[in-house]
N, C-alpha and C positions, 0 to 999 in steps of 0.2 A: 381276444381283446387286442386292440391295436395299440402299439407303443407310440407314445407322443414324444417327439424329439424337441427339446427346448434349446434354442440358440440365443446367445446374447448378441444384440446388435450394438456395435461400438459407435459412440457419438462421433460424428464427423466435424462438428463445430458447436458453437454455442447455440442452444435452442432458444426459442422466443422467450420462454420464462427466464432463462439464464441472462439474456440481454436486459430484461426488465429488472432483475435483481441487481445487476451491475449499475444500471441507470439510476435506480432508486438509491443505492448506496453512495454513488458518486454525487448525486444531488444532495443527499443528506450531509455528506462531507463538506460540500460547498456552503450549504446553509450554516452548518455548525462553525465552519471557518469564519464566516462573516459575522456571526453573532457571539462567538466566544471572546470574552474579554482577554486582553493580554495578561500574561503572568510575567511580571517583572519586565515588561516591554516585549515579551515574546508571544506571538499569536501562533499556536500550533497549526500545522497544515494537516487538518483532519482528513482531507481528501486522500492522503497517502494511507492512513489507517483504513479507510473505507475500501480502497482498491485492494489492499492486502487482504482484508476480510472477504471480499468477493472472490479473490483467487483461492483462498483457503476453503471457502464453502463450495465453490464450483469445480475446482481443479481442472481448469481449461488446459488445452494444449499450448505449446510454446507460441505459435502464431497469434492465438487469441490472447495470451498473456501480454504479448507485445502490443497488441491492439488496445487492451485495457489500459496499459501504461500510457500510450499516446493519447487516448481519450481523456484520461485523468490529467495529463499535461495541459490539454486544451481547457478543461474545466478549471484548472489552477490559474489560467490566464484571467479568468473572470473575477477571481478573489485575491489575487496576489498583492503583496505590498513589497515585493522584491525589487532590488535595483536592476537585476537582469532577468526578467520573468521568462524569457524564451529558453533559458537553461533548463527549465522543467521538461522540455522536449527531449533532453538527454537523460536527466536524472530520474524521471518517473518510469521510463521503460527499464532502466537498470534496477530500480527498486522492485518493479514487478517481476523481472526475471529472477532476481535473487530470491524473492519470496517463493516463486514456483520451484526453484531448485532446493530451497530449504525444506519443502514438503516431502522430499525424498529421504530425509533423515528418519531414522527409525523411532519416531516419537511414540508409536503405538506399542512398542515392546515393553514399556514400563508405564504403569498407571500414573505415576507422578508426572512424567514427561508428557503424557497424553493430556493431562489437565492443564499444564502450563504452555502447551503448544501455541495457542493464540498469542500469549504474552511474548514468548521468545521470538516467534516468526515475525510478528508485527514490529517489535523493537528492531530486529535486524534488517527487515525490509525497509523500515523508515530510515535507519542509519545508512543503509546502502544508497538510498535515494539522496539523502542529505549530504553524505560525504562526497558523492559524485558531484552534486551541485557546488559544494565548497571547493573541491579540487579544480573544477573547470573555472569557477569564479576567480580563484587564486591565480590560475594560469593566465587568464585574460588580463587581470590587473597587475601581473608580475612586472610588466615593463612600464606601468603607469608611475608617475612621480607622486608617491604618497608619503606623507610623514609616517613615522612609526605608528602603525595603525593596529589597534586591538580588535579590528573587525573580524579577523579570522577566528580568534578565540571566541568572540561573541557568537559568530555563526555556528561554531561547533557546539556551543552551549544551547543555541536554538535547536540544533539537531537532536541533542540528547534530551532536552525537555520535551520536544515534539515526539520523540521515540517513546518516552515514558508515558506521555499522555495517550498516544495512539495505542500503545500496548495494553494499558489498563482498559481503555474503551473497547478494544477488540476482545479482551478477555471476558468482559461483562456481556458483550453481544454475541459472541461466537456460538456458544452452546444453545441458547434459545433460538437463534436464527437457524442453526443447523436442524434443530428439531422441527421448527416451523416449515422449513423447506422439504423435510422428509414427509410431512403431512400434506403437502400441496400436490 
């Protein structure tokens, strides 16, 4: 009897199905962002939650993670209510890279951490993106003549509320989507 040798082929990039998953999640994030009513004047950026979810589900390499972040920034341009919308081209890639790096943490060593992984990673990925945005925004407006302005505190509140919203959404969607993708 002949011995059959099985070798595992490593993915070189995102496959067609992976690109479809990213596109559908980003589109869903954009639609949700447009139709979600504001909470105390805050409309969460659900696009962030969706690209974090895509990265968690697909585990792409760093160049693809950066690409997902840049595409998400472009999608954000269509739905933003921001004063400086182009800052998303800096903040979204940072959020995407932080998300990818967080996936290296040993969540799977403990069953509790495995269950809350989507919640934790999404909150921290959203926070990284939002905090990057706020930091750049603050640096740009640092030399502007502004009266004592609570805008930075308000922006931090927006980031925290968005992080919580995205984390809960990702927690609800992650395991069913993971199972669905396993069956495809």
